[in-house]
C-alpha positions in Angstrom: 76.4 94.7 -92.1 77.4 91.6 -90.0 81.1 91.6 -89.9 83.0 88.1 -89.9 83.8 88.4 -86.0 80.0 88.8 -85.2 79.2 85.6 -87.5 82.0 83.7 -85.7 80.8 84.6 -82.3 77.2 83.8 -83.3 78.2 80.5 -84.4 80.0 79.8 -81.2 77.1 80.4 -79.2 74.7 78.4 -81.2 77.1 75.4 -80.8 77.5 75.7 -77.2 73.6 75.7 -76.6 73.2 72.7 -78.7 75.9 70.9 -76.5 74.1 72.0 -73.4 70.7 70.8 -74.6 72.3 67.3 -75.9 73.8 66.8 -72.6 70.3 67.5 -70.7 68.7 64.9 -73.1 71.3 62.6 -72.6 71.4 62.8 -68.8 67.4 62.4 -68.9 67.4 59.3 -70.7 69.8 57.8 -68.5 67.9 58.3 -65.7 64.6 56.9 -67.2 66.5 53.6 -68.2 68.1 53.2 -64.7 64.6 53.7 -63.1 62.2 51.7 -65.6 63.6 48.3 -65.2 63.5 48.5 -61.4 60.0 49.3 -61.5 59.3 46.2 -64.1 61.0 44.0 -61.8 59.1 45.0 -58.8 55.7 44.2 -60.2 57.0 41.0 -61.2 58.6 40.0 -57.9 55.5 41.1 -56.0 51.9 40.2 -57.7 49.1 42.8 -57.1 46.1 42.1 -55.2 44.1 42.4 -58.3 45.8 39.7 -59.8 45.4 37.4 -56.6 41.9 38.2 -56.8 41.3 37.5 -60.4 43.3 33.9 -59.8 41.1 33.1 -57.2 37.8 34.3 -59.2 38.9 31.9 -62.3 39.3 28.9 -59.8 36.0 29.3 -58.3 34.7 29.7 -61.8 36.5 26.3 -62.7 35.0 24.8 -59.5 31.6 25.8 -60.3 31.6 24.6 -63.8 32.9 21.4 -63.0 30.0 20.8 -60.5 27.3 22.0 -62.8 28.6 19.6 -65.3 28.4 16.6 -62.9 25.2 14.4 -63.0 23.7 12.2 -60.7 20.9 9.7 -60.9 18.3 9.8 -58.2 16.5 6.4 -57.9 15.1 4.3 -55.2 17.1 1.0 -54.7 14.9 -1.0 -52.4 15.4 -4.8 -52.2 12.7 -7.4 -51.6 12.4 -7.7 -47.6 13.9 -4.2 -46.9 12.5 -2.6 -43.7 12.6 1.1 -43.4 11.4 2.6 -40.1 10.2 6.4 -39.8 9.7 8.8 -37.1 7.1 11.8 -38.0 6.3 14.9 -36.0 3.4 16.8 -37.6 2.1 20.1 -35.8 -0.6 22.3 -36.9 -2.3 25.3 -35.8 -5.4 26.5 -37.3 -6.7 30.0 -36.0 -10.0 31.1 -37.2 -12.2 34.3 -36.8 -15.5 35.5 -37.5 -16.4 38.8 -36.4 -15.2 39.0 -32.8 -15.3 35.2 -32.1 -12.0 33.4 -32.6 -10.9 30.0 -32.2 -7.5 28.2 -32.2 -7.3 24.4 -32.6 -4.0 22.7 -32.4 -2.7 19.0 -33.0 0.8 17.5 -32.7 0.8 14.0 -33.9 3.9 11.9 -33.8 3.3 8.5 -35.2 6.0 5.8 -36.4 5.9 4.0 -39.3 7.4 1.0 -41.2 7.8 0.4 -44.6 7.9 -3.3 -45.8 9.3 -4.0 -49.4 6.9 -6.8 -50.6 8.3 -7.1 -54.1 10.7 -5.8 -56.5 9.8 -7.0 -60.1 12.0 -7.6 -63.2 11.1 -4.0 -64.3 12.3 -2.5 -61.1 8.6 -1.8 -59.9 8.8 -1.7 -56.0 5.6 -2.7 -54.0 5.8 -1.7 -50.4 3.3 -1.7 -47.3 2.9 1.1 -44.7 2.3 0.2 -41.4 1.7 2.6 -38.2 3.5 1.0 -35.2 2.7 3.4 -32.8 1.6 6.9 -32.2 1.4 10.2 -29.6 -1.2 12.7 -30.0 -2.0 16.1 -28.2 -5.0 18.1 -29.3 -6.6 21.1 -28.1 -9.6 22.8 -29.3 -9.9 26.5 -28.2 -9.8 26.8 -24.4 -11.0 23.4 -23.7 -8.4 21.0 -21.9 -5.7 19.1 -24.1 -6.6 15.9 -25.2 -3.6 13.1 -24.7 -3.1 9.8 -26.6 -0.1 7.5 -26.2 -0.4 4.1 -27.8 2.3 2.6 -25.5 0.7 3.5 -22.9 -3.1 4.3 -23.1 -5.3 1.2 -23.2 -8.1 3.4 -23.8 -8.0 6.2 -26.6 -10.1 9.5 -26.3 -12.9 9.5 -28.8 -11.1 12.0 -31.3 -7.8 9.6 -31.2 -9.9 6.5 -31.6 -9.2 6.6 -35.6 -5.5 6.5 -34.8 -5.8 3.4 -32.4 -8.1 1.0 -34.8 -4.9 1.5 -37.2 -2.3 0.5 -35.0 -0.3 -2.5 -36.4 -2.1 -2.6 -39.6 -1.2 -1.9 -43.2 -2.7 1.7 -43.9 -1.8 1.8 -47.7 0.3 -0.1 -50.5 2.5 1.5 -52.7 4.0 0.3 -56.2 6.5 2.6 -57.5 8.7 2.9 -60.4 12.5 3.2 -59.4 12.4 7.0 -60.2 9.5 7.3 -57.5 6.5 7.5 -59.9 3.5 6.1 -58.3 2.2 3.1 -60.3 -0.5 2.0 -57.9 -1.8 2.8 -54.7 -4.2 1.1 -52.2 -5.5 2.7 -49.3 -6.9 0.7 -46.4 -8.1 3.8 -44.7 -8.6 7.4 -44.9 -5.6 9.7 -44.9 -3.3 9.1 -41.7 -0.4 11.3 -42.2 1.8 9.3 -44.6 3.8 11.9 -45.5 4.9 13.5 -48.6 3.2 16.1 -51.0 -0.3 14.9 -52.1 0.0 12.0 -49.2 2.5 10.5 -51.5 5.5 9.1 -49.0 8.0 9.2 -51.9 9.2 12.0 -54.3 9.1 11.5 -58.1 12.5 12.0 -59.7 13.4 13.0 -63.4 14.1 9.4 -65.4 17.4 10.6 -66.5 20.6 12.0 -64.9 20.5 15.7 -63.6 22.9 18.3 -62.5 22.9 20.7 -59.5 20.4 23.3 -60.2 18.3 21.1 -62.3 14.2 21.9 -62.0 11.5 19.4 -62.4 7.6 19.8 -61.9 5.2 17.2 -60.7 1.5 17.7 -61.5 -1.0 16.9 -58.8 -4.8 17.5 -58.3 -7.0 18.2 -55.9 -11.0 18.4 -55.4 -12.8 21.4 -53.7 -16.4 22.6 -53.5 -17.0 26.1 -54.7 -19.4 28.6 -52.9 -22.5 27.0 -55.1 -21.3 23.3 -53.8 -20.1 22.3 -57.3 -16.8 20.2 -57.2 -13.9 22.0 -58.9 -10.6 20.2 -59.9 -7.7 22.2 -59.5 -4.3 21.3 -61.0 -1.2 21.9 -58.8 2.4 21.8 -59.6 4.9 21.0 -57.2 8.4 22.2 -58.3 11.6 20.5 -57.2 15.2 21.9 -57.4 18.4 20.2 -56.8 20.3 22.7 -54.8 23.5 20.9 -53.9 25.1 17.2 -53.4 27.3 16.9 -50.4 29.0 13.9 -49.3 26.8 11.8 -51.4 23.7 13.2 -50.1 21.3 15.3 -52.7 19.4 18.3 -51.1 16.3 19.0 -53.1 13.9 22.1 -52.2 10.3 22.1 -53.3 7.1 24.4 -53.5 3.7 24.0 -54.5 1.7 26.5 -56.6 -1.9 26.4 -58.0 -2.0 26.5 -61.8 -5.7 27.9 -62.0 -6.0 31.6 -60.4 -8.5 31.3 -57.6 -11.4 33.8 -57.1 -13.2 32.0 -54.6 -11.9 32.1 -51.0 -14.0 29.0 -50.3 -12.0 27.2 -52.4 -8.9 28.4 -51.2 -9.8 27.7 -47.7 -10.1 23.8 -48.6 -6.8 23.5 -50.2 -4.6 25.1 -47.6 -3.0 21.6 -46.4 -1.7 20.9 -50.2 0.2 24.2 -50.4 3.5 22.8 -49.1 7.1 23.6 -49.2 10.3 22.4 -47.7 13.3 20.3 -48.4 14.3 16.7 -48.8 17.7 14.6 -48.4 18.2 12.0 -50.2 20.9 9.0 -50.0 22.0 8.5 -53.6 24.1 5.7 -53.2 21.7 3.6 -51.1 18.9 5.1 -53.0 16.7 5.9 -50.1 15.0 9.2 -48.6 16.8 10.1 -45.2 14.8 13.3 -44.0 11.8 15.5 -45.5 10.8 18.5 -43.7 7.6 20.3 -44.8 5.9 23.7 -43.9 2.7 25.3 -44.4 1.8 29.0 -44.0 -1.4 30.1 -45.7 -4.3 33.1 -45.0 -7.6 33.0 -46.2 -10.1 36.0 -45.9 -13.6 36.2 -46.6 -14.4 32.5 -47.2 -18.2 32.0 -46.9 -18.6 35.5 -45.2 -16.5 38.6 -45.7 -15.8 38.8 -42.1 -14.2 35.2 -41.9 -10.5 34.8 -41.4 -8.2 31.9 -41.3 -4.6 31.1 -40.7 -3.3 27.7 -41.2 0.2 27.1 -40.3 1.8 23.5 -39.8 5.2 21.9 -39.9 6.2 18.3 -40.6 9.5 16.5 -40.0 10.1 12.8 -41.3 13.1 11.3 -40.6 14.4 7.7 -41.4 15.2 6.1 -37.8 18.6 4.8 -38.7 19.6 8.4 -39.9 18.0 10.2 -37.4 20.9 11.7 -35.5 22.7 12.5 -38.9 19.6 14.1 -40.7 17.1 15.3 -38.4 17.2 19.0 -37.4 15.8 20.8 -34.5 12.2 21.4 -35.2 11.7 25.2 -35.7 8.7 26.9 -34.9 6.3 27.8 -37.9 7.3 31.6 -39.0 5.9 34.1 -37.1 3.3 36.6 -38.9 2.7 40.1 -37.9 -0.6 40.6 -36.2 -3.2 43.1 -37.8 -4.5 45.6 -35.2 -7.9 43.7 -35.3 -6.3 40.3 -34.7 -4.3 42.1 -31.6 -7.4 43.5 -29.9 -9.4 40.3 -30.4 -6.8 38.3 -28.7 -6.5 40.9 -25.9 -10.3 40.6 -25.4 -10.3 36.7 -25.4 -9.0 34.4 -23.0 -5.6 33.1 -23.6 -5.3 29.8 -24.9 -2.1 27.5 -25.3 -1.1 26.5 -28.6 1.0 23.1 -29.5 3.3 25.2 -31.6 4.6 27.4 -28.8 7.0 24.8 -27.0 8.8 23.5 -30.5 11.8 25.7 -29.6 14.5 22.9 -28.5 
């Protein structure tokens, strides 16, 4: 049986234990209250790197959204009597192989063109003439000696350059275009003379409505080629343009060309390589005029006419408005180098070395 004295001692022990536990809890609570505000204040006073990165990302997102929302109207703003001078630099190398025989054909043409605006009617249709003022030509066929012609220095042109000499100082073509660049009418007085542009159109067709950065638009184009049986085939092409950016009032546009019909005949492919162009354009929005256009070609065809036939077509063309030449022109880069197959390497080692016009393109 528990005595009164034992109950009293037990009660005293329990009371002392409760007092000790309460004191410990109180001390822990006090320490947490004293340390927690200090930690929170430290967070407020010194922003973390994560929050800084998040803020920068939000600013970048806002800026991109603002740029994407801005729209631009691309249109030509020529006036009657305007004269626009152009310098072209067109370089082409065609490498062919049939069996063990190979041949390289190289051409570099540097014509100067003049556009003269004859009329701008009430609808905004612009009619202008294109005239070749001068030209320099360097041609080389295989291992033959290069052929040179400079219209400013040479009174007599080599046989292969006579067509250029006949066009000097004369209107090569007359174009009528809408303000957006759609060709309304065209009259060519001679065969193609490197007038520039995709499909030999010297202008770019823009959308009729305002567009924002990132906008894409397609321009249809058709070419005719003969198949392996000699029949004419009309092929639809698509030139896709993209407004990449606008810097200091200049629209930077890229373009690429695709054949919309699958090609199973390599003979046809060999005839349309010069139409498979890609490149970029710089357009002055305020003044409504092209400043610079660079176009490149790099196409291979294997098995045309004969199974062992091979052709590699590479070309580069730079068109610069004379007044903007120092600003818009870029150093001419060589056509992209392509890895050679073992057969090509062996053939070149066995054949005499020939100099191609695209080799000295680096400046």
